[in-house]
C-alpha positions in Angstrom: 0.0 0.0 0.0 1.2 3.5 -0.8 0.6 7.1 0.3 2.5 9.9 -1.5 2.5 13.6 -0.6 3.8 15.8 -3.4 3.2 18.8 -5.6 0.8 16.6 -7.5 -1.5 16.3 -4.4 -2.2 13.6 -1.8 -2.1 10.3 -3.7 -2.4 6.7 -2.6 -3.9 3.3 -2.9 -7.3 2.4 -1.4 -7.2 -0.1 1.4 -4.7 -0.8 4.1 -3.6 1.0 7.2 -3.9 4.7 8.0 -0.6 6.5 7.1 0.3 3.8 4.6 -2.5 4.3 2.1 -5.2 6.7 1.2 -7.4 5.7 4.1 -10.5 7.5 5.3 -8.6 8.9 8.2 -5.9 10.3 5.9 -8.5 11.7 3.5 -10.2 13.6 6.4 -6.9 14.8 7.9 -5.5 16.2 4.6 -8.8 17.7 3.6 -9.1 19.4 7.0 -5.5 20.6 6.5 -6.3 22.0 3.1 -9.4 23.8 4.3 -7.5 25.3 7.2 -4.8 26.4 4.8 -7.4 28.1 2.5 -8.9 29.9 5.5 -5.6 31.3 6.5 -5.2 32.7 3.0 -8.7 34.2 2.8 -10.9 34.3 5.8 -13.8 35.9 3.9 -14.2 33.4 1.0 -15.7 30.1 2.2 -16.7 28.6 -1.1 -14.9 25.6 -2.6 -15.3 23.6 -5.8 -15.3 19.8 -5.7 -15.2 17.3 -8.6 -14.1 13.8 -9.4 -13.4 11.3 -12.1 -15.3 8.0 -12.3 -13.0 5.8 -10.1 -14.8 3.2 -8.0 -13.5 4.9 -4.8 -14.6 8.4 -6.0 -18.0 8.6 -4.5 -16.9 7.3 -1.1 -14.0 9.8 -1.0 -16.2 12.7 -2.2 -18.5 12.2 0.8 -15.6 12.3 3.2 -14.1 15.4 1.6 -17.3 17.4 1.3 -18.5 16.7 4.8 -15.1 17.5 6.2 -15.1 20.9 4.4 -18.7 21.6 5.6 -17.5 20.9 9.1 -14.9 23.6 8.6 -17.6 26.1 7.5 -17.0 25.8 3.7 -19.8 26.0 1.2 -19.1 23.1 -1.1 -20.1 23.3 -4.8 -20.0 19.7 -6.1 -19.7 19.2 -9.8 -19.9 15.4 -9.4 -18.4 13.5 -12.3 -16.2 16.1 -13.9 -12.8 16.8 -15.4 -9.7 18.3 -13.8 -9.7 21.3 -16.2 -13.4 21.9 -15.6 -12.9 22.1 -11.9 -9.9 24.5 -12.5 -12.1 26.7 -14.7 -14.9 26.6 -12.1 -12.7 27.9 -9.4 -12.1 31.0 -11.5 -15.7 31.5 -12.8 -17.3 30.9 -9.4 -14.7 33.0 -7.6 -14.1 30.2 -5.1 -11.3 30.1 -2.5 -9.9 26.9 -4.0 -10.8 23.5 -5.4 -10.3 19.7 -5.0 -10.3 17.2 -7.8 -10.6 13.6 -6.7 -8.5 11.7 -9.3 -5.3 9.8 -9.6 -5.0 10.8 -13.3 -3.2 8.0 -15.2 -2.7 5.7 -12.2 -4.5 2.3 -12.2 -7.9 1.7 -10.6 -6.7 1.0 -7.0 -5.3 4.6 -6.8 -7.0 7.9 -6.0 -5.9 11.3 -5.0 -6.8 14.8 -3.7 -5.5 17.3 -6.3 -5.5 20.7 -4.6 -6.2 24.0 -6.3 -5.7 27.6 -5.1 -8.0 30.6 -5.7 -6.6 30.9 -9.3 -7.7 27.4 -10.2 -4.0 26.3 -10.3 -2.2 23.6 -8.4 -0.8 24.8 -5.1 3.0 25.5 -5.1 5.6 23.4 -3.4 5.9 26.0 -0.6 2.1 26.0 -0.1 2.3 22.2 0.0 4.9 22.3 2.8 2.6 24.6 4.8 -0.3 22.2 4.3 1.7 19.2 5.4 2.8 21.1 8.6 -0.9 21.8 9.3 -1.8 18.1 8.8 1.1 16.9 10.9 0.1 19.2 13.8 -3.6 18.5 13.3 -4.1 22.2 13.9 -7.8 22.3 12.8 -10.6 24.5 14.1 -14.0 23.1 13.2 -17.1 25.3 12.9 -19.8 25.6 15.5 -23.1 24.1 14.7 -24.7 27.3 13.4 -21.7 28.1 11.3 -21.4 24.9 9.4 -21.0 25.2 5.7 -23.5 24.1 3.0 -23.5 21.6 0.2 -24.9 22.1 -3.3 -24.4 20.6 -6.8 -23.9 22.3 -10.1 -24.1 20.5 -13.4 -23.8 23.7 -15.5 -20.1 24.3 -15.2 -18.9 21.8 -17.8 -21.0 23.8 -20.3 -19.5 27.0 -19.2 -16.1 25.5 -19.7 -17.0 24.4 -23.3 -18.6 27.8 -24.0 -15.2 29.4 -23.1 -13.4 27.0 -25.5 -15.8 27.7 -28.4 -15.3 31.5 -27.9 -11.5 31.3 -28.4 -10.2 33.0 -31.5 -8.1 30.1 -32.7 -11.0 27.6 -32.3 -12.6 27.6 -35.8 -16.0 26.0 -35.3 -17.1 26.8 -38.8 -14.1 25.1 -40.4 -14.5 22.0 -38.2 -18.2 21.7 -39.1 -17.3 22.0 -42.8 -14.6 19.3 -42.5 -17.3 16.8 -41.4 -14.9 14.8 -39.4 -15.5 11.2 -38.3 -13.9 10.6 -34.9 -13.4 7.6 -32.6 -13.1 8.3 -28.9 -11.7 6.1 -26.0 -12.6 7.7 -22.7 -11.4 4.8 -20.4 -14.8 4.5 -18.7 -14.4 7.8 -16.9 -15.7 11.4 -17.1 -14.3 12.0 -20.5 -17.1 9.8 -21.8 -19.4 12.7 -20.8 -17.3 15.7 -21.5 -15.7 14.9 -24.8 -18.8 13.9 -26.8 -20.5 17.1 -25.5 -17.6 19.2 -26.8 -17.4 17.3 -30.1 -21.1 17.8 -30.8 -20.9 21.5 -30.2 -17.9 21.7 -32.5 -20.0 20.2 -35.2 -18.6 16.7 -35.2 -21.6 14.4 -35.6 -20.0 11.0 -36.5 -18.5 9.9 -33.2 -17.7 6.3 -32.3 -17.6 6.0 -28.5 -15.3 3.3 -27.0 -15.2 2.8 -23.3 -17.3 5.9 -22.7 -19.6 4.7 -20.0 -18.3 6.3 -16.8 -18.4 3.2 -14.7 -14.9 3.5 -13.2 -14.0 0.0 -14.4 -11.2 1.0 -16.6 -11.1 -1.1 -19.8 -7.3 -1.0 -20.0 -4.4 0.7 -18.2 -5.5 4.4 -18.1 -2.1 5.8 -19.1 -2.6 6.8 -22.8 0.5 5.0 -24.1 0.4 3.1 -27.5 0.7 -0.3 -25.8 -2.6 0.4 -23.9 -4.6 1.6 -26.9 -5.0 -1.5 -29.1 -8.8 -1.3 -29.1 -9.1 2.1 -30.6 -6.1 1.6 -32.9 -7.8 -1.5 -34.3 -11.0 0.5 -34.8 -9.1 3.2 -36.8 -7.4 0.5 -39.0 -10.8 -0.2 -40.5 -10.5 3.2 -42.3 -13.8 4.7 -41.3 -12.4 7.6 -39.2 -10.3 10.8 -39.7 -9.0 10.7 -36.1 -8.9 8.8 -32.9 -9.0 10.7 -29.6 -7.8 9.2 -26.2 -8.1 10.9 -22.8 -7.1 9.8 -19.4 -9.6 9.4 -16.5 -9.6 13.1 -15.5 -9.2 14.5 -19.1 -6.0 16.5 -18.6 -3.9 14.2 -20.9 -4.6 13.8 -24.6 -3.4 11.5 -27.3 -4.4 11.1 -30.9 -4.5 8.1 -33.3 -3.9 8.6 -37.0 -6.5 7.6 -39.6 -4.6 4.3 -40.3 -4.5 3.3 -36.7 -1.0 4.4 -36.0 -0.5 6.4 -32.8 0.2 10.1 -33.4 2.4 9.9 -30.2 1.4 11.7 -27.0 4.7 13.6 -27.1 3.5 15.2 -30.4 0.1 16.4 -29.0 1.8 19.5 -27.6 4.1 19.8 -30.6 1.2 19.9 -33.2 -1.0 22.3 -31.2 2.0 24.6 -30.5 2.7 24.6 -34.3 -0.8 25.6 -35.0 -0.9 28.4 -32.4 2.5 29.8 -33.4 1.5 29.7 -37.1 -1.6 31.7 -36.4 0.0 34.3 -34.2 1.7 37.2 -36.1 4.5 38.0 -33.6 8.2 37.3 -33.4 9.9 35.9 -30.4 6.9 33.9 -29.1 7.8 31.6 -26.3 6.9 28.0 -25.5 7.5 25.8 -22.5 7.6 22.1 -21.8 9.2 20.1 -19.0 12.6 18.5 -19.1 11.2 15.1 -19.9 9.4 16.3 -23.0 10.5 15.8 -26.6 13.0 18.3 -28.2 10.6 18.3 -31.1 8.8 21.3 -29.5 12.1 23.3 -29.5 12.5 22.5 -33.2 9.0 23.6 -34.1 9.2 26.7 -31.9 12.4 27.8 -33.5 10.9 27.2 -37.0 8.5 30.0 -36.1 11.3 32.2 -34.8 10.2 31.5 -31.3 12.0 30.8 -28.0 11.8 27.5 -26.2 12.2 27.1 -22.4 12.3 24.0 -20.3 10.9 23.6 -16.7 11.0 21.1 -14.0 8.4 18.2 -14.3 5.0 18.9 -12.8 2.1 21.1 -14.0 2.8 23.7 -11.3 6.4 24.0 -12.5 5.4 24.3 -16.2 2.9 27.0 -15.3 5.4 28.9 -13.2 7.9 28.9 -16.1 5.2 29.9 -18.6 4.3 32.9 -16.5 7.9 33.8 -16.0 8.8 33.9 -19.7 5.3 34.9 -21.0 4.7 31.7 -23.0 1.9 31.6 -25.5 1.6 27.8 -25.2 3.1 25.1 -23.0 2.5 21.8 -21.4 4.1 18.4 -20.9 5.1 15.6 -23.3 2.6 13.3 -21.7 -0.2 14.9 -23.7 -0.8 17.8 -21.4 -1.8 21.1 -23.1 -1.7 24.4 -21.2 -3.2 27.3 -23.2 -3.2 30.5 -21.2 -5.8 32.2 -23.4 -8.2 29.8 -21.6 -6.6 29.1 -18.3 -3.3 27.9 -16.7 -4.0 24.2 -16.5 -3.6 21.0 -18.6 -6.8 20.7 -20.6 -7.6 18.0 -23.1 -10.9 19.7 -24.1 -9.2 22.8 -25.4 -6.5 20.6 -27.0 -9.1 18.7 -28.9 -10.7 21.9 -30.2 -7.4 23.4 -31.3 -6.2 20.2 -33.0 -9.5 19.8 -34.9 -9.2 23.5 -36.0 -5.6 22.8 -37.2 -6.8 19.7 -39.1 -9.6 21.6 -40.7 -7.2 24.2 -42.0 -4.5 21.6 -42.9 -6.9 19.7 -45.2 -4.8 16.6 -45.2 -4.9 13.3 -43.2 -3.6 13.3 -39.6 -0.8 10.9 -40.7 0.6 13.6 -43.1 0.6 16.1 -40.3 2.5 13.8 -38.1 5.1 13.2 -40.8 5.7 17.0 -41.1 7.4 17.0 -37.7 10.9 15.8 -36.8 10.8 12.2 -35.8 12.2 11.5 -32.3 11.8 8.5 -30.1 11.5 8.6 -26.3 12.1 5.6 -24.2 10.2 5.8 -20.9 11.3 3.4 -18.2 11.4 3.2 -14.4 13.1 1.7 -11.4 11.2 0.7 -8.3 12.2 2.7 -5.2 13.0 1.2 -1.8 12.6 3.5 1.2 16.2 2.8 2.2 17.6 4.2 -1.0 19.7 7.4 -0.9 18.3 8.8 -4.2 20.4 12.0 -4.0 23.6 9.9 -3.7 22.6 7.8 -6.7 21.8 10.8 -8.9 25.1 12.4 -7.8 26.9 9.2 -8.8 25.4 9.2 -12.2 26.3 12.9 -12.6 29.9 12.2 -11.7 30.2 9.4 -14.1 29.0 11.6 -17.0 30.5 14.9 -15.8 32.1 15.7 -19.2 28.6 16.2 -20.7 26.3 19.2 -20.2 23.7 18.6 -17.4 20.6 20.2 -16.0 19.9 19.6 -12.3 16.7 21.7 -11.8 14.7 18.5 -11.5 16.7 15.3 -10.9 19.4 15.1 -13.6 19.2 15.6 -17.3 22.3 14.8 -19.3 22.7 16.1 -22.9 24.6 13.8 -25.3 24.6 16.0 -28.4 21.3 15.4 -30.1 20.2 12.8 -27.5 19.4 13.2 -23.8 18.5 11.2 -20.7 16.5 12.4 -17.7 16.2 10.7 -14.4 14.1 11.9 -11.5 11.9 10.7 -8.7 8.3 10.5 -9.7 5.8 12.8 -8.0 3.0 10.2 -8.3 4.6 6.8 -7.8 7.4 5.3 -5.6 9.7 5.0 -8.6 12.6 6.7 -10.4 11.6 7.6 -14.0 14.2 7.4 -16.7 13.4 9.0 -20.0 15.8 9.0 -23.0 15.3 10.6 -26.4 17.1 10.0 -29.7 16.4 10.0 -33.5 16.4 6.2 -33.3 14.2 4.0 -31.2 17.0 1.5 -30.4 19.4 4.2 -29.4 16.9 5.7 -27.0 16.1 2.4 -25.4 19.8 1.5 -25.1 20.6 4.9 -23.5 17.8 4.4 -21.0 18.9 0.8 -20.2 22.6 2.0 -19.8 21.5 4.6 -17.2 19.3 1.9 -15.4 22.4 -0.3 -15.2 24.4 2.6 -13.7 21.6 3.3 -11.2 21.4 -0.4 -10.1 25.2 -0.5 -9.7 25.1 2.6 -7.5 22.2 1.2 -5.5 24.2 -1.9 -4.8 27.2 0.1 -3.8 25.1 2.4 -1.6 23.5 -0.6 0.0 26.9 -2.3 0.6 28.2 0.8 2.3 25.5 0.9 4.9 
């Protein structure tokens, strides 16, 4: 059983002992800590937005969270089954003090999490997270008297408000999409995307929609991370030749992947690349800036520079990407895992706006999706991991790898990224799982995998040496 506290929220597996998993006691404690944290930031605003994906544990956790917030004096606005970007938008439009999304994103069915938003509808910072954990550790909670308890209400209109804001964007060309008469297949992993994405597609004028795994039962039909090896069902459907595009979202609809018309994955790394290309091509300014994290493909840098723009890299994690985007004034940013952040709408990963922008791009491009994919530089990223043991000295291991490759340029703002000419490898501790992630990129698939495997060998040797020294 696992409980992880990080910038990605309070995340854990369901079942097991308190403190070792996301147990009811832990849910109440961290919810109370977050509510107390929000009260210290703003004593006058007692409204908070709540939403969840379709996970089997979601309804149970939602009850615990909402009643804990009510006991602190908050007025809870519950969106029920929703998406992460919809909750983020709702915090802004409803002028709430913050928000909580109950989702473990791409993690398997046994996981769930409390993703925590500030009054801007953005994930709380690392510093804010430290304050929250201190409150939780001390259990410094002050619950409301009976006549000052909060209220509970539901609101099913905020998804439509989110979609309305997308449709109003200048670069979302609804007329062009309608004229293109696209046929689309959608895999929504039996979660809330099965509600949100068809609603968006219909209002964009897409009428021929094949829904795969769109019933929000929470019984995920496959591993929810939108990687090619998990998407055989929709790829097989596209191979029949009846569709222009396949769309895949994760359980909370903040990660987006596409499938080409022939059933070949577009590549989640290229979701951001393509949409950035479209936005840069439609914006008549020089020196436009883009941002992605250190583990994302260098293809974004190539495309950005093609448009005379400037590319910047951030540490991994949505909050870090957003911070860098604001710092440099980026017009588009995100993560290579299929996360699109478009500030014209809001500062959060949003698959719905990504879909609308990509369909607009396709409508103007007037060629099949596969042709668009071939227009971008072809890089391969190997994504691997090493399980972590609590006794491991990760800093010492990363330091050892850095020393071994000290003659190569390195970036240490988030773990260690080593640049080998036109190739790179990035190793860092995951924010969401007890693992070390190792990503490597090259123009050749075999080279990327070999580079990642070589670093894994180095890590295992250092782990053994560190263990022997204890």
